[in-house]
N, C-alpha and C positions, 0 to 999 in steps of 0.2 A: 540113746539113739539120736542121730542127727535129724534135723527138721528142715523143711523147705518153707520159706515165708513168702507171702504175696501181699502187695499193697498197690493201690491205684488212686489216681485223681487227687494228687496233692494240690495241684494248680498253684504252685509257688509263683509269687508275683502278683497275685490277686487277693483282695481287691485293691490293696495299697501296700506300701513298703512295711508299715508298722505291723499290720495284721499278718502279712505273709511271713515276716521274720519270726513272729511268735510261733506260727505253725511250722516253719522250717526247723526251729529249735526242738519242737516236739518230735518231728520226723527223725532228727539226728539222735534224740534220746532213744527212740524205738530201734533205730539201726544199731546203736551201741548195745542194746539189750540182746537183740536177736542174733547178732554176730557170734555170740558165745556158744550157740549150739546149732548154727545154720550150716546146712550142707550147700545151700544156694539161696539166693534172694531174687524174686521176680517182681520188678516194678512194671505194672501193667498199664502204662499209658498216662498221658497228661500229668506227668510230674511237674512240668512247667505250664503256666497259663499261656505262655508264648515262648518260642525259641526259634532263632534263625542264626545259622553260622555263615557269616561273611568269610571271605578268604582270609582276612587278617583281623577280624573282630567278632566278638560274641556278645550277647546281652550281659550287662553288668549285674553283679549280685550272685547269690546262691553259693557263696564260697564254702559255707558250712556243710551243706549236703554233698557238694562235689568233692570236698576234701575227705569227708567220711566215707563216701563210696570208693574213692581211690585207696584209702587206708584198708578197706575191707577186701578189695580185689588184690591189693598187694599182699595181703595175708594168705591168699590162696582160695578165698571163697568167691565163686563166680556170682556176678550180678547181671541178670538178664533184664534188658530194658526194651519194652515194647513202645513204639511210637504211637501216640494218640492223635486225635484231631486237633489238639492245641499245640502239640510239640512235634508235628510231623516233619519239620525241617531240621532234623538232627542228621548230620552227615558223618564226618570222621573225627571231629574234635573230641567228643566224649569217649568214643572207643579208644582213641590214642591217649588222652590225658587221664581218664578215669579207669580204663581197663574194662569197660562194660562190654557185654555181648548184645548187639543191637538186633532187634527183630522188627521187620516192617509188615509182616503178615502173621496171622495166627499160627501157633506152633503146636504140633501134636507130639506128646511125649508119653512114654510108658514107664511107670514106676511100680514095682512090687505087684506086677500082674494087672495093674489098672491103667487105663488109657485116659489121659487128660488133654483136652484142647484148650489152649491158653491164648488169649488175645485181648486187645482193648475193647473191640466190639462195635466201633463206629462203622457204619455203612453195611452192616450185616442184617439179614432178615428182609422182610417185605417192605415195600413202600419207600418213602423218603428219596425219591428220584432226584430231587434238586440237590440234596446234600451229596449223593453219590456222584453226581456230575462235578460238583465243586471239589470233592475229594480227588477225583481223577485229574481235574485241572490243576489243583494246588500241588499235586505230586508230579506233575509233568516237568520235564527238563526246561521247557520254555518259561513256565511260570517262575521257577526257581531262578533261572538266569535273569529274568526281567526284574524280579524283586531285588536281586543282588546289585542291580544298577542304581537303586535308591541309596542315598546317603543314610548310614545307620541312624543318625539323629531323627530323620524323618521316617524311614522305613519301620524302625522298631516302635516309634510312637504311634504310627498309623496302625500297625498290627496289634498293639496292646489295646487300642481303642476298639478295634474290630472284635478282638477276642472277648473283651468285656461286654460289648453289645450282644454278642452271640450267647454268652453265658446268661445274661439277664433275660433275653428273649425266651430262652428254653428252661429257665430255672425252675418254674412251677412244674413243668412236665417232668423234669429230671427228678424232682423230689416226691413224685406221686406214683404209687403203685397202680398200674393200668389194668390189673387183672390178668390172670394167667393167659387168657385167650388173646390178650392184646399186647403182652410183653414181647416185643419183636425179637429179642435175643433168645427167649424161650421158644418162640416159633421157629427161629433159625436152627436151634438145637434139635427140636423135634424133627424137622425136615432132614437134618444131617443124619439122624439115627436110621432113616429109611435105607441108607446106603452103607453106613459104617457104624460100628458099635463104639461108643465113647462112654466111659464111666462118669467123668466129670467135665462139664463145660464151664470154664473159669473166665469170666469177663469183668471189665470195669465199665466205664463210660456212663452208666445209668445213675451214678451218684447215690444209689439206694441199695443197701445190703439186702440180699434176698436169697432164698433157697427154694427151688421148685423141683419137685420130684417128677421127672419126665416119664419114667416107667419103673418097673421093678428094680432095674439095675443102673439107671442113669439119672443124673441130677444136674440141673443148671444152677450155678452159684454166681451171684454178682458180689464183688468184694466191697462195694460201697465207695466212700470217699473220705477225705480228710478236711473237707470244708465244714461238714456238719456232723458226720457219724464217727470218724476216727476208727474205722474198722479195718481189719486185715485178716488174711487167711493163713492157715498153717496146715501143711501136709505132714502127717506123722503116723507111722505104722499102717500105711495103706488107707488112711482116712483123711478127708479134707474137712476142716472146720473153720467157721468164722469166729473171730474174737474182737473185742473192743479194747482200744488203747485208753487207759485211764489217765487223763491229763492231770 
């Protein structure tokens, strides 16, 4: 039976070239393995620690993972890529060059009689009004136009610094379980169930693999990250499960 694979939060490019390259090679090994029985692959946000596509330039590096993804899509296996809060400035380059299917919002799918809501997870749930405003601003056409006016040498360096600062400032919170009552993506999932039934809520962003049973039939699952946990998800025979990649 074919399987569907999920992974999130590689943050390639962070914290430096050497450590990122080691992690990128592990991601490529994982992709090489799962392509053998994958019906589809879902990359659920923050694949890069930063990404911006200028009209005639993109950030240097990442040739191994981009080449592997292009190889996989060329073979007929779809790769779905959800933009996250660190790589939200993906436009048409990766869809054209690598053949990915790009998603900017959570996606509801139905497989084998089960409904799954898949998304990165940033900006969902209660609170965090300041980030939600920043997300709206960064996604605005004006902000993207203004950033594109910066020379890539300056613009990419500035954005990498900002991305690193953001990750450091939220790192402890990202690595700590807040309790079921305070996990905002679990709260979002429970609120969603009041109007629509979903069997699995699949998110990244939290950098912490977790499974929370929301009710008798619904579950919230966070895929985790590849900075600390190296976890990924598998859909097989109507069931979603978390697994760990052994480096």
